[in-house]
N, C-alpha and C positions, 0 to 999 in steps of 0.2 A: 546381484544388483550392480549394474554398470555405473562407472564413475567417469565423467569427462572432466579433466582438470589441467590446470597449468599452475604457475607460481602463486597467483592470487585468487583464482576463481575455481570453484568446484560445482559441477552439476551432477547430482546423484539421481539415478532413475529408479523409481519405485514408490511404494506407499509411504506417505510422510510419517505415519504412526510407527512404522518399522524403522525408518531412517532416523527418526529422533533418537533412537536408542544408541546410535553411533556418536552422538554429540555429548561431550562431557558436561557435567553440572557447572553452571555459572561460567561458561566459556564464551558466550555470545554477547556482544554489546547492544545490537539493534536487530529487531525483527520487523521487517516491512512486508506485508503480504495482503493478498486479496483472495480469500477462499471462494469456492463455488457457493452461490447464494441459495441453492435449493429451489430454483425457479424453473427447473426443467430445461435448462440450456443444453444444447447438443454438443457436448465434448466428444472427442474421439474415443476415449477409454472410460472416463468416469461417468456414472449414471447420476445425474443431478436431480434425483427425485426420491428423497427419503421421506418418511413421515416426519412431521414437525418435531416430535419429541426425540426421535432417533437422531435427527440432524443437530438439534441443540445439544444433546448429550455428546455427540461426536465433536462439536465445536468446543465444548467444555473440556474434553479430553485433550484436544489440540492445545488449548490455552494452558492447561495444566503442564503439559510438556514444555511449552514456551517458557513458563515461569521457572521450571527446573533448570533450563539451559541458560537463561538470562543472568548476566552479572547483577549484583545488588543494585547498581545504579543504571541498569539497562532500560531500554524503551521498547515497547511492543506497539507498533502502528498497525491497526487492523482496519482495512478498507472493506466496507460492506455496503450493499445496496438493498433497496426494497422496490416495491411497485405500488402503483396507486391502489390496486385491489388488495395488496398485502402490506399496508403501511407500517405494521408493527415489527416486521422481520428484522430490520437492522437493530432496533432497540431490544428485541428478544435475544439476539446474538450478544449484544453488549451486556445485557443483564445476566447472561449465562457466565460471564466473567467476573461478576460482582464479588463472589467469595474468593476469587483467585488474585485479582489485581485491584489497584486503585485507579479510577478513571481520572487522569490528571488533566487532559485536554480533550475536548470534543470539537472536531474540525468539520466544517461543511465544505465538501468539494463541489463547487459550482461548475458544471459542464457547459452551461449556457446561461447567459444573463441578459436582461433587457433593461436599458436605461433610457428613459423617455421613449423616443420612437426608434431607437437603434437597438438591434439585437446582436449579440456576439456569441460565438461558439457553436457547438453542434449538439443536437439531441434527436431522439427518435419521436416524431409526433405521433400522438394517439388520436383515434377517432372515438370520441366519447361524449355523451351528454351528461356524464357525472363527474369526470375527473379533469383536472388541469394536466398539461404535459409535465412529466416528471423530469426535472432538470438537475438534480443533485444526487450525490451519494455521501455517506458518512465516513469519516476517518476517526477512529477512537485511539487516543494515545494513552496506553496503559503503562503504569510503572508499579514497582513492588510496594513503595511507601508513599507515592504521591509527592515526593520531595526532590525529584530530579531537576537540577538547574539546567535550563535550556538556553540556547543561543538564539534569541528572538531576532536580533539585528542581522544575523547571517542570511535571513530570508526577508529582510525588511524592505520597505519601499521608500523612495525619497519623498520629502515633504513637497506639497504643491506650492506652498509659500515658504521660502527659506527663512523668513523672520521667525517661524515657529521653532527653528533649531535652538535659538537663544531663549525663546520664551519658555520652552520645556526643558532647558538646561541639558540639551543633548549635544555631545561633541561631534556627532556625525550627521550627515544629511540622510538619516534613515530612521524610520519609525517602525514599530511592530506591525506586521502584516495583519495580525488578528486571527480569528478562528474561522474566517470565511475565505477560502482560496479559490480564485478563478483559474482553472487549469483546463483549457480547451485541448481537444485532441489535435494532433497535426493532421493535415489533409493527406490522404493516401490515395494511390491510384488503384491498388489491388490488395484486398485483405489477404488473399492467398499468398501473394509474393512478399508482401511487406509485414504481415503479421502471422505468417505460418498458418493461415486459415483458422486462427484461434478466435473463438466467439466472444471472449471477454478480456479486455486489455485496459491498462491505464497509461497516461502520458508519463514521460520520463521525469517531468518536474515533480510528480507526486513523490516518488522515492527520494529524489534529490532534496526536496524541501524537508522531508522527514529526517533524513540523515544529517543535513546541515543544522536543523533545529536541535536535534539531540546533541550535536557536537561530535567531532571525529578527529583522529590522528592516524598516522601510518599503521598503527597497531590495531585499529578498530576492525571488528569482524561483524559483517551483516549477514543475516540469514533470511531467505524467503522459502517457506515450506510448500508454497503453491506457486511454482516458478512461472508457469505459462510461457509467455514469449521472452522471458528473461530480462524484463525491464529493470527490476531491482538490481540485478547483477551488472547490467550495463551502467546504471547510475554509480554503483560502487566502483567500477573500473574507471569511470571518468574522474572520480574523486581520489583515485589511487589507493583504495583500501581493499582489504580481503573480503571475500564473499562466498557464501554457500547457498545453493539452491536445490530444492527437492522437486521432482516432477514425475508424476505417475505415468504419463504417456511418452513413450520413447520418441515418437516423431516430433512432438512439441519440444522435448528436451534437446533433440539434435538441432532443430531450427533455432532454439534459444542459444545453444552453444555456438553455432555459426555466427549469430548476431553478436554475441559477447566477444568472440575472437576478432571480429572485424571492427570493433569499437576502438577508436583512437583516444 
């Protein structure tokens, strides 16, 4: 299994369940990842169509390995989605972790939002007489004991009215962002050139928010076992911390590595 690496970043090419075995117990601070959703998405190497029970058992095995490698105060940020015709999927995945982790925070990632007559962000419209357009995904923040102190203000937002700073006895012009994050995709010209023709990506602010919320130092190590286009490792590099990624498909891994190396 090939490894692409430099001082702070590593990309391991191969199956995540085999690669987990290379990671020592309780050696990782943060896991931020988005696995295949079992919705029949066309990846280059992975076949995204298991039976429901097989898929959920596989995700339970993944989460069990994540628990083994996480430090006692580590965080596991799991981004999963569902569809209008399969609305239970994200919750089934979260439920598969119930015996393994404590669900400390449940975050809604809003890809698109409408306020009054204005709409913001991007989404894939559906033609349906039964369903609304699906505009969000879930981020489940799992910890071992549910007692991890988080840095809420690191991703906070300024008060609209500065008088609220004194009213709520806050020393800074920042308040908690809450558990609903509006994170639109950046506009791109070519999926093939800018995303390595990968069918499933997330914006860089998603792993940035997760890492900042957990808290980090120069010794922090972040892992993404489903690396895709490398966004989690790009975020880690921007923050100056160490990171490890697993990617099954060699071409995705090489594209991700090129992106990581070019990040300033």
